[in-house]
ROSE-4610 file (N, C-alpha, C; in Angstrom, 1 decimal, always signed):
// ROSE-4610
residu = [X/X/X/X/X/X/X/X/X/X/X/X/X/X/X/X/X/X/X/X/X/X/X/X/X/X/X/X/X/X/X/X/X/X/X/X/X/X/X/X/X/X/X/X/X/X/X/X/X/X/X/X/X/X/X/X/X/X/X/X/X/X/X/X/X/X/X/X/X/X/X/X/X/X/X/X/X/X/X/X/X/X/X/X/X/X/X/X/X/X/X/X/X/X/X/X/X/X/X/X/X/X/X/X/X/X/X/X/X/X/X/X/X/X/X/X/X/X/X/X/X/X/X/X/X/X/X/X/X/X/X/X/X/X/X/X/X/X/X/X/X/X/X/X/X/X/X/X/X/X/X/X/X/X/X/X/X/X/X/X/X/X/X/X/X/X/X/X/X/X/X/X/X/X/X/X/X/X/X/X/X/X/X/X/X/X/X/X/X/X/X/X/X/X/X/X/X/X]
num = [1/1/1/2/2/2/3/3/3/4/4/4/5/5/5/6/6/6/7/7/7/8/8/8/9/9/9/10/10/10/11/11/11/12/12/12/13/13/13/14/14/14/15/15/15/16/16/16/17/17/17/18/18/18/19/19/19/20/20/20/21/21/21/22/22/22/23/23/23/24/24/24/25/25/25/26/26/26/27/27/27/28/28/28/29/29/29/30/30/30/31/31/31/32/32/32/33/33/33/34/34/34/35/35/35/36/36/36/37/37/37/38/38/38/39/39/39/40/40/40/41/41/41/42/42/42/43/43/43/44/44/44/45/45/45/46/46/46/47/47/47/48/48/48/49/49/49/50/50/50/51/51/51/52/52/52/53/53/53/54/54/54/55/55/55/56/56/56/57/57/57/58/58/58/59/59/59/60/60/60/61/61/61/62/62/62/63/63/63/64/64/64/65/65/65/66/66/66]
x = [-140.7/-139.3/-139.1/-138.3/-137.9/-137.1/-137.4/-136.4/-135.3/-134.0/-132.7/-132.2/-131.5/-131.0/-129.5/-128.9/-127.5/-127.0/-125.7/-125.1/-125.6/-125.5/-125.9/-127.5/-128.2/-129.6/-129.9/-129.1/-129.2/-128.8/-127.6/-127.3/-128.3/-128.9/-130.0/-131.1/-131.6/-132.7/-132.5/-131.4/-131.1/-130.7/-130.1/-129.5/-128.1/-127.6/-126.1/-125.3/-124.2/-123.5/-122.2/-121.9/-120.8/-120.9/-120.2/-120.1/-119.5/-118.5/-117.9/-118.9/-119.8/-120.8/-121.8/-122.1/-123.1/-122.4/-121.2/-120.4/-120.1/-119.9/-119.7/-121.2/-122.1/-123.5/-123.7/-123.4/-123.6/-122.6/-121.4/-120.4/-121.0/-121.5/-122.0/-123.4/-123.9/-125.2/-126.4/-126.1/-127.1/-127.9/-127.6/-128.2/-128.2/-129.2/-129.2/-128.1/-127.7/-126.5/-126.9/-126.2/-126.5/-126.4/-127.0/-126.9/-125.9/-125.2/-124.2/-124.8/-124.7/-125.1/-123.9/-124.0/-122.9/-121.6/-121.5/-120.2/-119.6/-120.0/-119.3/-120.2/-121.2/-122.2/-122.9/-123.0/-123.7/-125.0/-126.2/-127.4/-128.1/-128.9/-129.9/-131.2/-132.0/-133.4/-134.3/-134.9/-135.8/-136.6/-137.3/-138.3/-137.5/-136.3/-135.5/-135.1/-134.8/-134.3/-135.5/-136.7/-137.9/-138.4/-138.3/-138.5/-137.6/-136.4/-135.4/-135.8/-136.2/-136.5/-137.7/-138.7/-140.0/-139.7/-138.9/-138.6/-137.5/-136.8/-135.7/-136.5/-135.8/-136.4/-136.0/-137.1/-136.8/-135.9/-134.9/-134.1/-134.6/-134.6/-134.9/-133.9/-133.8/-132.8/-133.4/-132.9/-133.6/-133.3/-134.3/-134.1/-133.4/-132.8/-132.1/-133.3/-133.4/-134.3/-133.6/-134.3/-133.7/-134.5]
y = [+41.3/+40.8/+39.4/+38.6/+37.3/+37.4/+36.4/+36.3/+35.7/+36.3/+35.8/+34.9/+33.9/+32.9/+32.9/+32.7/+32.6/+31.2/+31.0/+29.7/+28.7/+29.2/+28.3/+28.0/+28.9/+28.6/+27.5/+27.6/+26.7/+25.3/+25.2/+23.9/+23.4/+24.0/+23.6/+23.1/+23.9/+23.5/+22.3/+22.1/+21.0/+19.8/+20.0/+18.8/+18.5/+19.3/+19.1/+19.3/+18.6/+18.6/+19.5/+19.9/+20.8/+21.9/+23.0/+24.0/+23.5/+22.6/+22.0/+21.2/+20.5/+19.8/+20.7/+21.8/+22.8/+23.5/+24.0/+24.6/+23.7/+22.4/+21.4/+21.4/+21.4/+21.4/+22.6/+23.7/+25.0/+25.0/+24.5/+24.5/+23.6/+22.5/+21.5/+21.8/+22.9/+23.3/+22.5/+21.7/+20.8/+21.5/+22.8/+23.5/+25.0/+25.7/+27.2/+28.0/+28.9/+29.7/+30.8/+31.3/+32.4/+33.8/+34.8/+36.2/+36.9/+37.8/+38.5/+39.9/+40.2/+41.5/+42.4/+43.7/+44.5/+44.1/+43.2/+42.7/+41.8/+41.5/+40.5/+39.4/+39.8/+38.9/+38.0/+36.7/+35.9/+35.5/+35.4/+34.9/+34.2/+33.2/+32.4/+32.9/+32.9/+33.4/+32.1/+32.3/+31.2/+30.5/+31.2/+30.7/+29.7/+30.0/+29.1/+27.8/+28.0/+26.8/+25.9/+26.4/+25.7/+25.0/+25.7/+25.1/+23.9/+24.1/+23.0/+21.7/+22.1/+20.9/+20.2/+21.0/+20.4/+19.6/+20.0/+19.3/+18.2/+18.1/+17.1/+15.7/+14.7/+13.3/+12.9/+12.2/+11.8/+10.5/+10.4/+9.4/+8.3/+7.2/+6.0/+5.0/+4.3/+3.3/+2.0/+1.0/-0.4/-0.8/-1.3/-1.8/-3.2/-3.5/-5.0/-5.9/-7.0/-8.0/-9.0/-9.5/-10.5/-11.8]
z = [+25.2/+25.0/+25.6/+24.9/+25.3/+26.5/+27.4/+28.6/+28.2/+28.7/+28.3/+29.5/+29.1/+30.1/+30.1/+31.2/+31.3/+31.1/+30.9/+30.7/+31.9/+33.0/+34.1/+34.0/+33.6/+33.4/+32.4/+31.3/+30.2/+30.6/+31.4/+31.8/+32.8/+33.6/+34.5/+33.8/+32.7/+32.0/+31.1/+30.5/+29.6/+30.3/+31.4/+32.1/+31.7/+30.8/+30.4/+31.7/+31.8/+33.0/+32.9/+31.7/+31.5/+30.4/+30.7/+29.6/+28.3/+28.5/+27.3/+26.3/+27.0/+26.2/+25.5/+26.3/+25.9/+24.5/+24.6/+23.5/+22.4/+22.7/+21.5/+20.7/+21.4/+20.7/+19.9/+20.5/+19.8/+18.5/+18.6/+17.6/+16.4/+16.8/+15.9/+15.3/+15.7/+15.3/+15.8/+16.9/+17.5/+18.5/+18.8/+20.0/+19.5/+19.9/+19.4/+19.9/+19.2/+19.6/+20.5/+21.4/+22.2/+21.4/+22.1/+21.4/+22.3/+21.7/+22.4/+22.8/+24.0/+24.6/+24.8/+24.5/+24.7/+24.3/+23.4/+22.8/+23.7/+24.9/+25.7/+26.3/+26.9/+27.6/+26.6/+27.0/+26.1/+26.9/+26.2/+26.8/+25.6/+26.1/+25.2/+25.4/+24.2/+24.3/+24.9/+25.8/+26.6/+25.6/+24.8/+23.8/+22.8/+22.4/+21.5/+22.2/+23.5/+24.2/+24.5/+24.9/+25.1/+23.8/+22.7/+21.4/+21.0/+21.3/+21.2/+21.8/+23.2/+24.1/+23.6/+23.1/+22.7/+21.3/+20.5/+19.3/+19.4/+20.6/+20.6/+21.0/+20.3/+20.7/+22.0/+22.6/+24.0/+23.9/+24.9/+24.8/+25.7/+25.4/+26.2/+26.3/+27.4/+27.5/+27.9/+27.2/+27.5/+29.0/+29.6/+30.9/+30.9/+31.9/+32.0/+32.4/+31.7/+32.0/+32.9/+33.9/+34.7/+34.7]
Protein backbone atom coordinates (compact mmCIF):
# COMPACT_ATOMS: atom_id res chain seq x y z
CA UNK A 1 0.00 0.00 0.00
CA UNK A 2 1.19 3.52 -0.80
CA UNK A 3 2.41 5.67 2.02
CA UNK A 4 0.03 8.58 2.56
CA UNK A 5 1.28 12.07 3.31
CA UNK A 6 -0.32 14.87 5.29
CA UNK A 7 -0.53 18.44 4.03
CA UNK A 8 2.44 19.38 6.22
CA UNK A 9 4.46 16.48 4.76
CA UNK A 10 3.67 17.66 1.23
CA UNK A 11 4.61 21.25 2.04
CA UNK A 12 7.92 20.06 3.46
CA UNK A 13 8.74 17.80 0.50
CA UNK A 14 7.81 20.34 -2.18
CA UNK A 15 9.19 23.43 -0.50
CA UNK A 16 5.89 25.26 -0.90
CA UNK A 17 5.59 27.81 1.87
CA UNK A 18 1.83 27.94 2.25
CA UNK A 19 -1.25 25.79 2.08
CA UNK A 20 -2.79 28.41 -0.20
CA UNK A 21 -0.10 27.85 -2.82
CA UNK A 22 -0.59 24.10 -2.58
CA UNK A 23 -4.36 24.34 -3.01
CA UNK A 24 -4.02 26.73 -5.95
CA UNK A 25 -1.76 24.21 -7.68
CA UNK A 26 -4.28 21.43 -7.00
CA UNK A 27 -7.17 23.60 -8.23
CA UNK A 28 -5.30 24.48 -11.42
CA UNK A 29 -4.40 20.81 -11.94
CA UNK A 30 -0.70 21.58 -11.66
CA UNK A 31 -0.29 19.27 -8.67
CA UNK A 32 -1.76 15.86 -7.79
CA UNK A 33 -5.07 15.94 -5.94
CA UNK A 34 -5.32 14.38 -2.49
CA UNK A 35 -7.44 11.37 -1.65
CA UNK A 36 -10.21 11.64 0.91
CA UNK A 37 -10.13 9.18 3.78
CA UNK A 38 -13.24 8.51 5.88
CA UNK A 39 -14.95 11.41 4.11
CA UNK A 40 -12.96 14.08 5.94
CA UNK A 41 -9.22 13.51 6.15
CA UNK A 42 -7.14 14.41 3.09
CA UNK A 43 -3.86 12.68 2.25
CA UNK A 44 -1.58 12.54 -0.77
CA UNK A 45 -0.07 9.37 -2.18
CA UNK A 46 3.68 9.58 -1.72
CA UNK A 47 4.35 7.82 -5.04
CA UNK A 48 2.32 10.46 -6.92
CA UNK A 49 4.18 13.30 -5.21
CA UNK A 50 7.58 11.73 -5.92
CA UNK A 51 6.58 11.20 -9.57
CA UNK A 52 5.40 14.82 -9.85
CA UNK A 53 8.74 16.01 -8.44
CA UNK A 54 10.69 13.81 -10.87
CA UNK A 55 8.72 15.14 -13.85
CA UNK A 56 8.80 18.80 -12.82
CA UNK A 57 11.29 21.02 -14.62
CA UNK A 58 14.10 22.34 -12.50
CA UNK A 59 13.89 26.09 -12.06
CA UNK A 60 17.12 27.95 -12.47
CA UNK A 61 17.68 31.60 -11.90
CA UNK A 62 20.29 33.72 -13.64
CA UNK A 63 23.18 34.85 -11.51
CA UNK A 64 24.08 38.48 -11.45
CA UNK A 65 27.27 39.27 -13.32
CA UNK A 66 29.61 41.77 -11.80
